[in-house]
C-alpha positions as CSV (number, residue, x, y, z in Angstrom):
1,M,0.0,0.0,0.0
2,G,2.9,2.3,0.8
3,W,4.3,2.4,-2.8
4,L,0.8,2.6,-4.2
5,E,-0.1,5.6,-2.2
6,F,3.2,7.3,-3.0
7,T,2.7,6.7,-6.7
8,A,-0.9,7.9,-6.7
9,A,0.1,11.1,-4.8
10,L,3.0,11.7,-7.2
11,M,0.8,11.3,-10.3
12,L,-1.9,13.6,-8.8
13,F,0.7,16.2,-8.0
14,L,2.1,16.1,-11.6
15,A,-1.3,16.2,-13.1
16,S,-2.3,19.2,-10.9
17,H,0.7,21.1,-12.3
18,A,0.3,20.1,-15.9
19,I,-3.4,20.5,-16.5
20,P,-4.4,23.8,-14.8
21,V,-1.6,25.8,-16.6
22,R,-2.5,24.5,-20.1
23,P,-3.7,27.3,-22.5
24,P,-7.3,26.1,-22.8
25,V,-7.7,25.5,-19.0
26,R,-5.9,28.4,-17.4
27,P,-7.8,31.2,-19.2
28,W,-11.1,29.5,-18.4
29,L,-10.3,29.3,-14.7
30,V,-8.9,32.9,-14.6
31,S,-12.1,34.2,-16.3
32,R,-14.2,32.6,-13.6
33,L,-12.0,33.0,-10.5
34,G,-10.1,36.2,-11.5
35,L,-6.3,36.1,-11.6
36,R,-5.9,36.5,-7.8
37,G,-8.5,33.9,-7.1
38,Y,-6.9,31.5,-9.5
39,I,-3.5,32.0,-7.9
40,I,-4.9,31.5,-4.4
41,A,-6.9,28.4,-5.4
42,Y,-4.1,26.9,-7.3
43,S,-1.6,27.5,-4.5
44,L,-3.9,26.0,-1.9
45,L,-4.6,22.9,-4.1
46,S,-0.8,22.5,-4.7
47,L,0.0,22.8,-1.0
48,A,-2.7,20.2,-0.1
49,I,-1.5,17.7,-2.6
50,L,2.1,18.4,-1.7
51,A,1.4,17.7,2.0
52,W,-0.2,14.3,1.0
53,L,2.8,13.5,-1.2
54,V,5.3,14.2,1.6
55,V,3.3,12.1,4.0
56,A,3.0,9.3,1.4
57,A,6.8,9.3,0.9
58,A,7.3,8.9,4.6
59,R,4.9,5.9,4.5
60,A,6.6,4.2,1.6
61,P,8.9,1.2,2.4
62,Y,12.4,2.2,3.2
63,V,15.0,1.5,0.5
64,G,18.4,3.1,1.2
65,V,20.0,5.0,-1.6
66,L,22.3,7.7,-0.2
67,P,24.7,6.9,2.7
68,Y,23.5,8.2,6.1
69,W,25.5,11.0,7.8
70,E,24.3,12.6,11.0
71,G,25.5,16.0,9.8
72,F,23.0,16.0,6.9
73,R,20.1,16.3,9.4
74,W,21.3,19.9,10.1
75,V,21.1,20.9,6.4
76,P,17.3,21.6,6.4
77,L,17.5,23.7,9.5
78,L,20.2,25.9,8.0
79,V,18.7,26.2,4.5
80,M,14.9,26.5,5.3
81,P,15.1,30.0,6.7
82,L,16.5,31.2,3.4
83,A,13.8,29.2,1.5
84,C,11.1,30.7,3.6
85,L,12.5,34.2,3.0
86,L,12.5,33.7,-0.7
87,A,8.9,32.3,-0.7
88,V,7.5,35.0,1.6
89,A,9.2,37.9,-0.2
90,G,8.2,36.4,-3.6
91,M,4.5,36.4,-2.5
92,M,4.6,40.0,-1.3
93,R,5.6,41.6,-4.6
94,Q,4.0,41.6,-8.0
95,N,6.1,39.6,-10.5
96,P,5.9,40.0,-14.3
97,F,8.4,37.2,-14.8
98,S,7.0,34.2,-12.9
99,F,4.0,33.1,-10.7
100,G,3.2,33.6,-7.1
101,G,3.3,37.4,-6.7
102,L,0.2,38.4,-4.8
103,G,1.5,41.5,-3.1
104,L,0.1,45.0,-3.6
105,R,3.5,46.5,-4.3
106,A,3.9,46.9,-8.0
107,F,7.0,45.8,-9.8
108,D,9.6,48.5,-10.3
109,P,12.5,47.7,-12.7
110,A,14.7,50.2,-10.8
111,D,13.9,48.6,-7.5
112,P,12.9,44.9,-8.1
113,G,13.3,43.8,-4.5
114,I,13.5,40.1,-4.1
115,L,13.5,39.7,-7.9
116,A,17.0,41.1,-7.9
117,V,17.9,37.8,-6.2
118,S,15.7,35.6,-8.4
119,R,13.0,36.3,-11.0
120,H,11.5,33.0,-9.7
121,P,11.6,33.2,-5.9
122,L,9.1,30.5,-5.3
123,L,10.9,28.1,-7.6
124,A,14.2,29.0,-5.9
125,A,12.7,28.3,-2.5
126,M,11.4,25.0,-3.8
127,A,14.9,24.1,-5.1
128,L,16.5,24.9,-1.8
129,W,13.8,23.0,0.2
130,A,14.1,19.9,-2.1
131,G,17.9,19.9,-2.1
132,A,18.2,20.2,1.7
133,H,15.6,17.5,2.4
134,L,17.1,15.1,-0.2
135,L,20.4,15.1,1.7
136,A,18.6,14.6,5.0
137,N,16.4,11.8,3.7
138,G,18.4,9.4,1.6
139,D,15.8,6.6,1.0
140,L,14.4,5.8,-2.4
141,A,11.0,7.5,-2.0
142,H,12.5,10.7,-0.8
143,V,15.2,10.8,-3.4
144,I,12.6,10.4,-6.1
145,L,10.4,13.1,-4.4
146,F,13.0,15.7,-3.7
147,G,15.1,15.0,-6.7
148,L,12.0,15.6,-8.9
149,F,11.2,18.9,-7.1
150,A,14.7,20.2,-7.4
151,G,14.9,19.3,-11.1
152,F,11.5,20.8,-11.7
153,A,12.5,24.0,-10.1
154,W,15.8,24.5,-11.9
155,I,14.4,23.6,-15.3
156,G,11.3,25.6,-14.7
157,M,13.3,28.8,-14.1
158,A,15.0,28.5,-17.5
159,L,11.8,27.5,-19.3
160,I,9.7,30.4,-17.9
161,D,12.5,32.9,-18.7
162,R,12.5,31.7,-22.3
163,R,8.7,31.9,-22.6
164,K,8.5,35.3,-20.9
165,Q,11.3,36.7,-23.1
166,R,9.5,35.5,-26.2
167,Q,6.1,37.0,-25.0
168,M,7.6,40.4,-24.0
169,G,10.0,40.8,-26.9
170,Q,13.7,41.4,-26.5
171,G,13.5,45.2,-25.9
172,E,10.8,45.0,-23.1
173,W,12.6,42.0,-21.6
174,N,15.9,43.9,-21.4
175,R,14.1,46.9,-19.9
176,L,12.3,45.0,-17.2
177,S,14.9,42.4,-16.3
178,R,18.0,44.6,-16.2
179,N,18.3,44.6,-12.4
180,T,17.1,41.0,-11.9
181,A,18.7,37.6,-11.9
182,R,17.7,34.0,-12.4
183,L,19.4,33.3,-9.0
184,N,22.0,35.4,-7.2
185,L,21.9,35.1,-3.4
186,A,24.6,37.7,-3.0
187,R,21.9,40.3,-3.8
188,L,19.7,39.3,-0.9
189,R,18.5,42.4,1.0
190,P,15.3,41.6,2.8
191,T,13.0,44.2,4.4
192,A,12.2,43.9,8.1
193,A,8.6,42.9,7.2
194,E,9.9,40.1,4.8
195,A,12.4,38.8,7.4
196,G,9.9,38.9,10.2
197,L,7.2,37.1,8.3
198,A,9.7,34.5,7.0
199,A,10.8,33.8,10.6
200,A,7.2,33.3,11.6
201,V,6.6,30.9,8.7
202,F,9.8,29.0,9.6
203,L,8.8,28.7,13.2
204,A,5.3,27.4,12.2
205,L,7.0,24.8,9.9
206,L,9.1,23.6,12.8
207,I,6.1,23.3,15.1
208,L,3.9,21.6,12.5
209,H,6.5,19.2,11.1
210,A,6.1,16.5,13.7
211,P,2.3,16.4,13.9
212,V,1.9,16.7,10.1
213,I,4.9,14.8,8.7
214,G,5.3,12.4,11.6
215,Y,8.7,13.1,13.0
216,S,10.6,16.1,14.4
217,P,13.0,18.0,12.1
218,L,15.3,18.8,15.0
219,P,18.5,16.7,14.8
220,W,18.7,16.1,18.5
């Protein structure tokens, strides 16, 4: 049952990301829900299926793939605050280059905020989350799960950049993206509001990890 549940959750997650963004489906949903409603509904659905997928991976039979090292258990604790910051800041600002921006603050090419770090902050956060958890969970189910997410995030950044550049045209792309990067963590300059909210999200994840996922993320 463990592998069957994991496979079903994985297939549903992939379908939920392939079908709603298809050209015939997305405009139909946006016309009925509005762009903001579509993003909120799509995000909630994705999070619900993701939660099931993570739980299903934990229930799958253990098959060791990566060698166990106690130090790897610290990696998520060190990386997840940064992932939370990217995700929170990415949701607080409008984003013409990628998805996820629900904030009221309009995009300014001269002051792109978190988009100076990454045009795709949610995908960057996903890549960090997946890479950190892959090292901490070296069994087959988790290697498949987190390896898929990490690859999806990195490839997605390049594909979205290519599509947006084609849609905008080279001149408009150059004007809007001149102070942004696909990923450059050296440019990270969070506001106090972004840092505070990211810290709250990280604390909530620590508290909820054991009751939701089934074991504590703390390495002691």
